[in-house]
C-alpha angles and dihedrals in degrees: 000000000000115000116245111238114221124204118257091255092050091051094048092048093048090054091046092052092052102094092197096063115083133155154112139283124214116179127175129187108008103050126258091305098148100045089045089070091056093048092048097057095050134234089075093140089077092056110027116072093168139353123194146160122201100196098161111082093221091053091045092050091048090054103037104017131251124298114231092220094045093238124128105188096072141115090247091056092049092051091049089052092051092046093050099042096044090046090056091052092055091044099046103035114070108224091215088064092048106034096154101036122111109214127218140178118203121194141171136176114195142173112199128203115304128235095262091047091227090115109054096192138245140196152173125251130183149150137210110204147161126227091187124032090223096053135079115263128259131223132220116177134162145170124241133199113202123219107178118109100227127064091219091056091048090051092051091050091049089053092052094047092049091054089048090053096050094043092046095051092055100035108031097060127179092007111091092167091059089043088055092052091047092063087079096050107136090004125104111231093234091064099064138019124206107201101168133029134174132192123190140157138071093302091055102043090117094050118106105205091205088062090049088053089055089051090057089062096040091052093050093246093126140351101229140028133181133207129182137228091277090055091251120142113248128205105241094219092053092052102038105035110129091342134138101246123204117183135189117194121204148122093255087197082167114350108242139199088263092057092050093045090051091054096041095051093042091052089053091051095041096051090053089065114107091228095052123088118197093216089057097047119123118184118198132190104209126204116182123219087236089059092050088054094049091116097039120270119026113271104217094200091050089052092050091046090058091044093049093055096045091047091048088056089055095252132146114230129212119196111194143174091216109114091168118067094222090062090052092051090046088054092051090049089066088071109026142032092185123110114290133193135206119203116210143154123240089262090059089049089058089053091048090060095042108114094208090078092061103048091111090061119085090217093044118202093348091059091048093052090045087060093043094053099035080088125057096266135164129186120219111201121202116205125250131220111160093181130029092239094050120097115255109258120214133167088275089064092045114134114212137177110269091238091062098039094095090052091049092046090051092054093047092047090052091048094243090133119056129182117224104232100170093072126134106254092198094070104044093106093059114110127176093225092057092047091050092053091051092049093051095043093050092241122153130241100053092104093070091058095062136076119263115293094006092100090052091049091053090051096045095047097031091234124181093017094302116168127178107262099263137128087271090057092048089056093058113115106246098170092113090063095058 
C-alpha cells in the first residue's frame, strides 16, 4: 500500500499533538528553520522543550567544545550537539514527571550558499530519539549538499527536510527504507542531495548501513556513496578532499587475484609519479549500479557478499551511478584537483573510446575527453590474454577507429596512458564470471583464483550461492548460469 504524503504543516501539527513526543532543537548556520515549522502550526508547547541557535563560534565552542580542525559543519560537530542536547533532556527532565514521554534531540549545522555562489552549501542533520520511554535512544544522521541558488530557498528546504526527519522517526516505524524515502516528501530531488546516511540504536540493529547507502543511489538521492573496511559509511568530501585518487572499476563477483594484482601494480606505478604523495593516496574499488543490475533487479545479498569480501581485504568501496568514466572523474573533481588515476583492462580501454557512450553529449567523445582531462588524470592499463595461446594485448596493440587515432596518439605522447608491465603473467586467464560459475556449480579449482583467505570466507559464509559439494548442491538449478 502506497504511503500517504502529508504536507509539512500537517506533519508538524501531528507531532505537536502527540503528547508523548518531547524534545529540543539546536540549529546552527541557517536559522531555526526546522523548529519554525512547529511553532507556526500551533500546539508547540507540547513538543518543544527548548529551541536554540549558537551562531557565534565562541558561544558554540563554550557549549559543545572546540573542534580540532576549526570547522563547524562536520559530523563530529553534529554528534557533539546531539550528545550535549540529549544529555540535558535526561538531566533536567525528571522521568517521574514524564513517564510516558519519548524524548528527542534534533540538531543541524549548515552552511548555505555564499554571496559569490561559488560555494553551494552543505550541512549535517540528525536526531536522537526514543520510541519507548524505557529504551535507549536511536540516532539517524546524514549529510546534505544543497543545489538551490538562493540562501532563502535552501533554508526553506532545510526546514521541510527537518520536519520530515522528525515525523518519519516517530511515525514510520520499523521501516528505515521508507523513512529514508520520506525525507524528500514535499521536496524536489534536484534541490538537495543526501550523500551519506547512518542509522544506529536498538530500533536499527537489523539495518546494514551499506545497504542504506545503496538505497540513496537507487532512490535518486545521490549518484555515489562510499563505505570503508569496517562497513561504515564515509562522507565523500571527508575522504577525497585534496587527495590523490586511484580507482579500479569491476564486478568483484568475487574479487580475484587479477583484481588485486591490477590494483597493486597500479599503486606502485601511481606512487612513483612526481605529483603523487603516498600520504594523500586514496584507493577505491568501484562497483557501478549498472553492474549490480547486470542480472536484472539488484540482488541485495549478492551486493553484500561483494562488499563483505572487499571490506575483509581492507578496501574502501565506491558504489556509483556513473557508467561513463568522464562522469566519475567529474565527480572526483568536486573534491580534488590533485593527480588521479583510473585502473582498467584493455577491454575497458576499448569501451572508453567507443563513441556510442557519448551520444548524449553535443561534443561527443571530444567533449567527454575534455572533461576527463580537464583534471590531472592518468590511465593505468592492465594487459589482456583471454587464452594461453593468445598474444598478450596492451595499449600498444590497441586498435582504434581512425577518426580517434589522433586523440589517442596525443594522450600516449603526453604520457596520460601507461601500460602496467609488472603484472603476473600466470593469472591473466582468471575472470570473475568463470570463478562465479564454478562456485555455483560446485566445481573445483576456483579457490586458486582468489586472494588468500577469500576462498575460506566464501565457504564459511556460503557467499555467492556456494554450497558444500553434496547431492543437495548438485540438485540446485543452475540453468540461469548457462
